[in-house]
N, C-alpha and C positions, 0 to 999 in steps of 0.2 A: 433621398435615403433616409429611413428612420434612424434616428440616433438614440442608441440605449443609455441609460445611467450605467450599467454595468453589464458586460459580458462574463459568463462564469463558463470554464472550460472543464467539464468532468462533473458527472452527476453521481459521485459517490457519496459517502456520508459528510465529506466537508463541503463539496460543492451543493449538495441539497441544503445543508444547514446554513451555509452562507446566502442562498437563494431565499430561503424561508425570512431570515432576518431583513433582508433588503425589499423583499416583497412587502412584507408587514410594514415597511417603513415608507411604502407608496413609491418606490423605485421602479422604473421601467427595466424590467431584467429580461435577459435572455441566457438560457442555460444550454450548453450544447454537450451530447455524449455519444459514443461510438459504440458502446458496449463492451469495451476491452478490460473492464475492471479485473484485477488480478484475483480477487477472491470469487468470480464466477464459478470457479471449479469446485468450491466448498459446498457442501451439502447443508451444513449449519454454521451460524455466526453466534458468538457467546460474549457474555460480559456487558451488554447494553441492557441496562434495567427496563423492564416491560417487554423486551424483545429478545430475550436469551433463548437461544434454539431456532431462532427464525432463519431461513435460507437467505442468502446475499440477495437473490433475485426478488423474493417476496420483499425485503426490506426497501429495495430500491422501488418497486411498485408501489408501496404504501407512501413512501416519500414523494413520489411524483405525484400521487393523488393529492397528498397535501398541497403541494405546490400549485396544482391545477384548480384549486380553490380561488386562487388570485388572478383575476383577469390582467395584472400587470406583469405576469410572469410567462415568458414564452419559452417553450421546450422544443429543441430541435434535436432529432436522432441523425447526427451529422459528425463527420470527423473534421476538425480544425486542422489545416496543414501549414496556415501561414498566419504571422502577426507582423503588423509594421506600422510605424506612424504614418498617420493618413497626411498626405500631402496637401497643402492648402487648407488643412483644418487643424487650426492651431490646438494642440493638446490632446487631440482624438487619436484613437487607435482605429486600424482597419484591420477587420478579421475575415479571414478568406477560409471557405471549406473545400473539401475534395472535389466537390461539383461545381466549383467556381462561383459559388454564391459569396457576396460580400455584405459586410455588416459594420457600421460605425459605433463606436462605444466611446464614453467618457473614461470608464474605468474597467479594469480587467483582474478577474481572479484566475489565476492558473491553480487548479485543483484535479490534475490528471492522474494524480497517483504515481505508482511505480510499477515494474515488472521484475520477475525474478529471473535469475540464472541458475540453473540446477544442474551441476556438472556429473551427473550420475545417470548411466545408460537407463532408459525406460522408467526413469523415476516419476515422471509426470502421469504414468499410468496409475499410480497410488497417491499422488498428491492430491489432498483434499478428501481423501478417504480413510485412509490409514496412516498417511504419512504428512506431516503438518510441519509449520515453522514457529509456531507460537503456543508454548505450554500454557499461558493464561487463557487462550481461546480453546484449547482442545485437550488439555492435560486431563481434566475430569473424566472425558470419555475413554481415556486410555489407562487410567488409574489402575495400578497392580498387575499390568500386562507385561509381557516380555518386550521390552522396548529397545531400540536402538536410537543412539544420537548420532548423526553424521555431521561431523565439523571438521573443517580445513586448517585450522590454525590453533596454537596452544591456547590464545586467549578465549577462542569459541569453545574449546574442550572444556576449560575450567568453568566458563560462564554457564554453557548449556547443559554440560554434565551434571554440575551441581544443582542447577534448577530442576531438571527432570527428575533427578533423585527424589524431589519432594513427592513427586507423584507415583513412582514405581521404583522399588528396590532392585527389581529384576531388569539389569540394565547393561548394555555393552555400547562403547564408544568407538565408532569407526571415523578414521582420519582420512580415508581415500588417498593415502600414499604419503601424507605430511608426517614429520618426525615429531615426537612428543619426548622431552625431557624425562629422565628416569624417575625425577622426584616426583613430577605429576603422575607419572605411571603408579609409583609406589603408593602414592597418596590415594588414589582410586582403587587400588588393589586392596588397600586396608579394608575398603567397604564392599569387597568383592565385585568390583566394576572393571571388567576386562577393557583394555584399550587395543584396538586393531589397527595396525597402521598400514596394513596391506591394501592396495588398490581395490577399489569395489569393481566386479565385473558386471553384475546384473542383481535386479530384485526379482524374486519370485513369489507368485500369489494368484489369486484368481479375482477377477471383477473389481480391481483396485484394492483389494485387501491383502495386505502382505503376509507371506508365510515364511519366506526364507530370504536371506541375503547370502549372495554368492561371492567370494572373492576371487582374485585374480589366480590364485594357485590351485583353485578347485574347492577349497575349503567353503562349507556351507553352516550357517548358524541358523536357528529358528526364531524367528522374530513376528510378532503380530502387529506391531505398529512402531511408529517412532516420530522423531523430530529431525529436521535437517536445518542447517543454517545456510541460506541462499545468499548471493550476493544480489545486489538490487540496481536497476538503472531506469532513468526517464526514458520513454519511449517516443519522445518527440524532442525537437530542437528548440522550444519556445524560449528556454533559459538563455541559450546561445543567441538566438534571433535578437532577443531583446536587449542582450548585453548585460544580464543581471549579474552582481558580484556574487561569486561562489566562494565559500570557504574551502579551505585544501581538504576537509573531509567530505566534501560534495554538498554539503548543507547551503541553501541559498540565505544570503545574508538579509536579514530584516530587522526592524526595529522592535521585534516581539510582538507585533500586532498584525504581521501579515504585509505590512508595506516594504516593499524591495527598494533596491537602490535606483530604480527605474520610475520615475514619476508616473502615477496612475497604474502601475502594475502591482499586483499583490499576489501573494501565493498562500496556500492553505494545504494541511494534510500532509500525506506522504510525499508529495511533489516538493514541500519546502524540504523536508529532511533527507530527500532521496534514499529512504529506508522504510521498513515495515512500521505500521502503527496500529492500534486496534480501532474498532469501529467507534467507540465512544470517544477515544481522544482526538480521532479525525473529526468528528461532529463537533467537538468542541473548538477545534482549530478554525472550523468554517464558519461557525457562529461568532467567534472573536473578529475574524477577518471581515465578516459582513458588518459589524459594529464599526470596524475602522473605515470601510469605504463609505458608510452612510454619514459617518463623522466628518470625514474629509470634504464629502458633497454638500453637507450642511453649512461648513465653515467657509467653502469658496462661493455658495450661492446666497448667503445671507446679505 
């Protein structure tokens, strides 16, 4: 069985950047991707210089085109289902796919990203078109519109409410049933920002573009877009399978360069943080981790 220098799981900005660094370092690389990147619902990606406004799918296609220029990089459209230490193969890791294919590797980078939990009925119909999670990514397109911020804790209300106010002063905050202190309510009311704590019944609109928000009582307000604070989770058990140390906040413990507490296992991008990140920051994470992997290989093989 062919032994790769490094297997990378996930072909998002982090995974592709790591693959590019390692490929150019003359490493034998395999990158696996199953097409479940969470930003696939978005029409445009912003904040990455020279690629502002590009669709996530086009970004991935251009990235894979770059990788395919290197004959030492192999790309597999496959879902990795299991990772374990290879028996009888000192220090190697065994990677298994959904279709029972197996691959051996010296190093492994987990760059699978995260997925969102959005506890609002039918919100997915609008997510990526008129309802977003990151003002830095999509605030410009929604500037000066009638916006809603859907946040579920006081901390989220304070952070996201103040942040979105930078892009539009026509703002309503909905907590979907969560209570908010009188002081916070008063602070926002001073800026004509209403806070509605009533649970949301549904969102109303056409073709993914928000028009109204209906609450449990039947009250409706007109809004043309907004931001929601999702919760996030890793959609696989690789961190658990490999016994990686995880901080209480869900972040994988690393040395700052992607090295985890499990030898030969690295992490990059949103998978490390268990939360959302921007394209440019995830790409930087991948580049950093790719350098760490190559450095370790150099030191071990010299």
